[in-house]
N, C-alpha and C positions, 0 to 999 in steps of 0.2 A: 601638830606644832613640832618642827625640827629642832631640838635642842642639842646642844654639845659642851662639854667642859673642855678647856685647854689649860694643861699644867706645863706644857713644854712648847719651845719654838717649832711647832709642826708646821705642816704645809699650808693649814688653814691660818695659821698666825701669820706666816710670810705673805700670804696673799693680801690680808688686811693691812699689813705693814707697808707692803709695796704700794697700796691705794693712797695711803699717806703720804709717802716718800718719793714715788716715782713719778713723774708727768707722763712718760711713755707708757706704764702700766694703764695709767688712768684712761687716757687716749684710746689705748687699744680695746679696753675693756667697756669703757663708756660709764664707768662707775666710779664714785668719788668717796672718800673718807670724811664723816663730818663731827665735829666735837663742838662742845659749847652749848648751853641750854638754848640760848635765843637762836643759833643757827639750826638746831633741831627742830625746835619750835616752828620756824618759818618753812623748813623742808616739808614738815607735816602739813601745815598749813596751805603751801603751794599745791599739795596732792602729789608730791615726788615719790616715785617708785622705791621703797625701802627694801633693801634686799637683806640686810643683818640689822639686828640689834645686839649690841655687846654691852655687857655688864659685868661687875666683879661680885656682886652681892644682891641677889633678888630679894633678900628679906629686909635689906636696909634701903631699898628705893623709898623717895618719897611719893606722896599721892600721885603726883604728876607722872613720875616714872612708872609707877604701876599701872597708870591708865593707859600709858604708850603700850606696854606689854598686852594690855588686855584689847587695845585698839588694833594693834597687829599681831595678834596670837598665831596667825598662819605664817609670820615672817621668822625667818631661822634665828633662833637665839642662841647666843655665844657666851658663857660664862667662863672668864679668864680668872686665874690667879692674879693677886694684887700685884705681884712684881712685873707679870706680863702687862697687865693692865695699865700700870703707871709709867711703864715703857713706852707706851704709845702716847701716851698723854702729852701736850704741848706745855701744861702747866704743872706746877708742884702738886696744887690740889685740883685735880682733874674732876671734870662733871659727872654725874652719876651714870651716865650712859654714853656711848658712842654709836653712831649709826654708819652704815655705808649705802649709797643712794645711786640709782641709774639716772644719766643724763643723757639729753639728747642734744648733740651739736647743732648750734644753730648756722643756717647759711643766708647769705645775702637775701635770698627769696623770703625768708621766714620774717623780714622786717617790712611791713607794708603799711605806708600811711600816705594819703594824698596831701598832707600838711606836715611833714616830719620834722622832728626835733632829734638829731643825731650828734653823737659824740666819736670823736676818733683820739685814741691816746697812743703816741708813738713809743713803741719800745719799753713799755713800765719797766722799773727795775726795783721798787720798794713794794714788799706786800703790805705794809698799811697804807700807803697812798693809793695803790689800786683798790684796795679794798672799801677805803673811804671814798674814793670817786664813785664806785659803783653804788655805794649808799646816797650819796647825793644825787646820782641820776636816778635813781627810784624813786627818791623823795620828791622830785622836779619833773617827773613824768617823762623823761627822756625816752624815746621808743626804742633805741638800740645804740649800743656801744660797739666801736670796731678797735680791736687791737691790732696795731699797725707792726708787722716785723717781729722778731724773735725778742721776746721779753720773759719776765714770770708767768708762770701758769696761773690762770685765773682760778684753777681749782687747788691751788696750794691751800692747806688748812689755815694758815695765817691771813691769807685775804679772804676765805670765807668769814673768818671770825670778825676780821676789820669791817666786813661788810654787813654786820650783823644779820646775816642770812638774807639779806636783799638780793643777793646773787641768783637765788631761786625764782626771782621774780623778773629777772632782768635778762633781756636778749642780748647776747655777747657774741660777735662774730669775730674770727681770726681773719684779718686783712695780710695776707702773705707776703705782698710786694707793694711797692709804691706804683707800679704799673696797674696792679690790680684796684688800687684806690683811684688812680686817675681816670680809669674806664668807668668806675662807678660814679665818680662825680659827673661825668659826662651825661651819664645816662640819666642821673637825678636832675641835671640842669634842664635836659630836653624834658623830662616828665613833669617837673613841678616848680622848675625856676629856683632851684634851691640856693641861699646864699652861703658862701663858706667863709666862716669867720675864724681866723687864727688869734691865739692868745699868746702875748709874749712882752716882756719887759721893753723892748724896742718899739713897740707899737705907736703909729702915729696919733692915732685916735684914742681919747680917754673913753672908758666904758660909760662914764657919767654923761658924756654929750653923745651918745649913740642910743639909738632906739633899735635894738635887735629882737626878731620876733620869728616864729615860724613862716615858712620852711626854713630851716637853718642847720648847718652842720658845724659844729665847734670843733677844731683842732688843738690840741694839746700836745706840745712838745715833750721830748725826753726830759726827766728830772735833772740830768748832769749836763746836757747839752743844749736844752731849748729845742725851739722850732729850728728844721734845718731849711737851709735855702730852698730845696725842694718843695718842702710842704709850704713854706711861705708864697711861693709862686703859683701854688693852686687857690690862695685864699683871695677873697674880693676885698676884703680888708683884714689889716691885722689891729688889733685894739690892745690896750693897756689898762692895768687897774692902777689908778694914781694913788700914791703914798706920801706921806708928810714926816714919817719918823726916819731916825738913823739907817734903817736896813732899807735897800731898795729892791727888795724881792720876796715874794710869798711862797711858802710850801706849795707844791702843785696841786696838791687835794684840796687847800684853801683856797687858790686862786680857781680853779675849777668850779668850787662850790659857789664863788662869787658870781662869775659869769652865767652859770646856770640858772641861779636864782633871778639874776637880771632877765633873763630869756623868759622864765616862767611867769615873771610878773606881767610880761606882755603877751600873755596867752591870747592868741587868735587875733593877734595885732592890735589889741586895745590897749 
């Protein structure tokens, strides 16, 4: 086992810190920083390739923590001083270990289904919303999530924690441009006659009056601006969630979860 102790902000520490803070570094190295017990548990459960286990006190680990060290005894173990460890942490009381994990970027060809359930999120800007949507998509068996345009990185630590680690079981593809999405939709239309459903407060049809089932692609607009005119033009229909309170809109992750649940209820068109 390769062990090392870090007491200063040396090269190894800087690499780990950049994996946490720098999306360019994550993209180039295909490696991410993971914190939070539930996220680490799900990374382990998914069979992800763990590259480092980072701790501050091997003797103070719980039974679970010690079992991780035993399970991954060939993985590089790094013990840090408390000050350096706490500086990496998102929370005041950090979890007992961090890990770094190799990731494999997904492509359009990686999401394959003859009866697909797909989700497009336009330029996400809030870590919690994106993580919650990934979590809901996993819960309701969405085949793949497409992130359209330039938004926050799905492998930001806050996003992974909000997803409760479901990100390790979810196929996520970066859709770089509207043209790329348009081409993909044309292909899916020819291949399986997929329906494109947008979600917006201005939608004519109420979700309660619609039966939406696979094959389907759900499009969620940007948190601040909603669905763009171009996105609406791609939709076969745009639906709204009826509300009776004083507030006429929902948080985007709440709205997405409601729509995904409605489609999940109609699984296999039943």
